[in-house]
C-alpha angles and dihedrals in degrees: 000000000000122000112281120254118247118246115222145157116238090227144359092257095060090044091054092049092050093053093043091057091041094054093054094054117108136235100040091225089069087055089056092046091053092051091047092053091047092050090047090057086072090065094041118009093185107040096188093172090075126071089214091081119085130177108224106235101225098008125258120251114233112177102316094328131085121232109215095178141040130190125198123229107175109295091346132087126204109207114203148151133220128223105196095182092059095028094236132142108206111208105208106171149348115216139174110239110253136114092294096052096096099033 
């Protein structure tokens, strides 16, 4: 098995926003589930065996970055990008799925 990717945030602001959304999620077991999925992205950044992963057709701007992937965890979506050359999964956002998720 190849070395796992590292999972990172591009900057402190996006990290703070991610954890702010995360701490407000109830029940706490859903918070744990989201963290578990994010950690697992290091082992397999594109878990194609699950229907929860979707490639975003033209990318989705998040701050000055572009999310290429989203993965569903209940009513929440983790938006992220993968840099294969550096073996990094960039976590860009955690959003509740609603009409504003992909704007």
